[in-house]
N, C-alpha and C positions, 0 to 999 in steps of 0.2 A: 758552459760545456753542454753539448748536445747529448740527449739521452735517446735510446731506442726502446720504444714500448711495443710489445707484441700482445695482441688480444688472445686470451686463452680460449675463447669460444670460436672466433672467426679466423684467427691466425694472421690478421692484418697487422702490418708494421707501421709505426709512426715514429718519425724522428723530430724531436722538439727539445727546446731548453726553457719552455714557458712553464713556470711553476703551476699556474692554474690548470693548464692542459694535463700536466702529469698527475696532479692530485685528483682531478675529477675522473681520470681514467682508471683509478685504483678502486677496487671493491672493498668497502670498509664496513665493519660492524661496530667498531668502537665509537662511543659518543664523542669523546674528546677529539678523536681523529676527524670525525665529521664536522666538528666545529672549525678545525683548521682548514678543511676544504671549503666551507662556507665563507670563512674570512678571506681566503684567497680569491674566491669567486667575486665577492663584493668589491675587493680591491681592483680586480680586473675590470668590472663593470663601471666603477666610479672613476678610476684613474687610468687604467689601461697599462700600468707598469707596476713593478715592485711586488708582484705576487709571491715570489720566492722569499723576499725580505720579510713580508708580514707573516708568512707561515713560519719562518725560522724564529722570528721575534716572539710570536705567540707560543710556539713550542717551548722556547726557553722560559717564558713566563710561567707556563704550566709546570715545567720541571722545577723551577724555584718554589712555586706554590706548593708542590708536593712535599718538598723538604720542610716547609713551614708547617704543613699539616702534620708531618711526622713529629714535629716539636710541640704538638698539642695546641697549636694556635688555631682559633676558630676560623673557618672559611670566610665568614662575613667580615672578620677583621682583616683578612688578607685582601678581600675584594675592596674594602674601603681604602686600604693602603695603596692598592693599584690605582684607584680613582684619584687619590691625592697626587700620586706620581704622574698620572696622565695630565692632570691640570697643570702641574709644574712644567711638564715637557711642552705643552701647548703654549704656555706663557713665554717660555724661553724662545720658542720658534717665532712667535709673534713679535717679540722684542728684537730679534735678529733679522727679521725679514725687511726687504727693501721694496718700495713701490715705485717702479719706473714707468707706470702707465702714461704719465704726462709727457714723457720724453720718448718719442717714437723710435729713435735710433737705439737707445739703451734697452727699451722694451723689446725690440726685435732681437737684440743680442741675447737677452735673457731667455727668450723663447727658443732661439737656436741652440743655446747651451743646454737647455732642458731636453730638447729633442736629440741632441748629440749624445747626451748621457744615456737616454733611453735606448737609442739604437746601438750602443756599444756592445750590448749582449745579444743582439738579434742577428738574423741571417744577413742583414744589410750592413753589418759592421764595417766591411771593406769600403762601402760607399756612404758611410754615415754622414760625412760632411755635405755631400750633395743632397741626400734625402732629408737631412735636418733643415736645410734651407728650403727645400721643396715643401715640406710639411708646414713650416712656419709661414711661408707665403700663402699656402692654402687656408690656414687658420685666420690669418690677418684679413683675407678677402671676405671673411664672414662678418667683419665689422662688429664684433662683440657678441654675435649670436653663439649659442652653445649647442645647438643641435647639429652634431657632426654628420648626421645622415644627409645633410645638405651638400656635403663634399662627396661627389660621385667618383668612385674608383672603378675604372674599367680595366680588366685584366686581359692581356693578349699574350698568347704563347709565342715564343721565339724572341730573338734579340737579346740585348744585355740589360742589366738592371739600370745602367746609366742612360738607357734610351727612354726611360720614363720622363714624363714632362707634365707640367701644369698648364692647362689651357685656360685662358681668361674668359672663355665663353662657355657654351653649353654643348656637350657631345651627346648625340643620340645614337646609341649603339643599335645597329640593325643590319640585317643581311640583305644584300641585293639578290633578288631571285631572277634567274634567267630561265625563260621558258620559250618554247617554239611560238612563233607569232600566232598560229591558228589557235593553240590552246590558251594563249594569253589574251588574244584580241577579242574573243567572244566567249560568252558563257557556254558551258557544255551541257545545257539542259536538253532533254529529248522531247521533241514535240512532233506530233504527226500532223502533216498538212496534206491537202488534196492536190496541190499543184504548185508550180513555180511562182505563180502570181500570189498565192496565199503566203508562200515563204517570203517573198519580197515584202509583202505587207507586214508580216511578223517582224522581220528584221528592221523595217522602217519604224515600227511602233517601239521596238526596243531601243533604237537609237534616239528617237524623240524623247522617250522616257528618261534615258540617261542624260540627254542634253538638258532637259528641264531640271534635273537634279543639280547638274553643274551650274546652271544659271542661278539657282537658288543659293548655291555656295558662293558664287561670284557676287551675289547681292549683299554679302557681308562686307564687301570692300577689302578683301584680304589680298596678300601677295604671296602667301605660303600656306599650303594645305597639307597637314600631317594626318595620315590615315593608318589605322592598325591593320587593315586588310589590304587585299590586292586592288590596285587601280588599273583598269583595263586600258588598252591602247587608245580607244576612242575618247574617253573622258580625259585621259592624260594629254592627248593632243589639244583638246579644247582648253584645258588649263594652260598649256604652253602658249597657245594663241592669245590667251588673255593676259599673259605675263605673270602667271601664278605658278610658283614652284610647287611641285607635288612630291611628297615623300610617302612611300608605302611600306607596309610590313613593320611599322614601328612597334617595338615591344611595349607592353603595358606599363612597366616601371618607368621606362623612358618618357612616355607620354605624361604620366603622373608628375614626374620631376620637371618636365618642360612646362607644364601648367603652373607648378609651384614657382619656378624661376621667373617666368614671364608675367605671371598674374593673369594669364588667359584662362578661359573656361573650356572644359572638355564637353562637347555636345554631340548628341546622336541624332538630332533633327535640325533641318536647315530652313524650316518654314517661317520662322520669326526671327530675323536678324537682329531686331531691336532688343531681344531678350538675351542675347549672347554677349558675354564680355570678351573683347579682343585685346591682344597685346599690340602695342604700337612701337616696339623697340627695333623692328627690322626695317 
């Protein structure tokens, strides 16, 4: 069930059914209540689901512990009893667990079932079957790796939830900038010259300087050049003539992730091609 949370200070409204989000949005002074918030946060960080369940379970344990304290039972005795109960519960779970990692088909079915259960209480519940398979395929592509930041999620406004898809390659999220040819083709520096001849010399020197830089980049033996800044028309044409695809205005996170995926090296100088590690997957 979704809850509406309204901030007392800013008046902002949030709709959520996530236990961790609800608990961390509440101002608390009680030490026991803060413990529940921390438990929920740890559950969210480590597992990503079950935040409400652990908060309810912990609250019930505290409630029962209070009854035992009222019966003059020492808190240390109660804690020891809870530890014994925890060990028994873990043992029961381990004995009833099944390892299907050696059977890829059954292992995938288990993952889909887990994802489907998790999504049942989320905003995706109407499309949980589709997203359960989508999430499972994404995790299986990691081949045993546990760093979920390697799964890139790109959010785009518009469309339906079912329009979401898993791409087997790498997506570099960037904006294509459209500018007038004059503003885009040449740098907008202000230089005072004495005549048209000097101006021509200056333009020629700039073009030669840019051409030399492109030649150094070509010396790396690449066929794709990704730049975080603008690429002017002249060097872009030189890249095209050399059969090199050029991508401009790539965001920093995207470039970092691209380097991670391909194993290539991010470089800011092109003078020593032998010192730069390139990717050979394209």
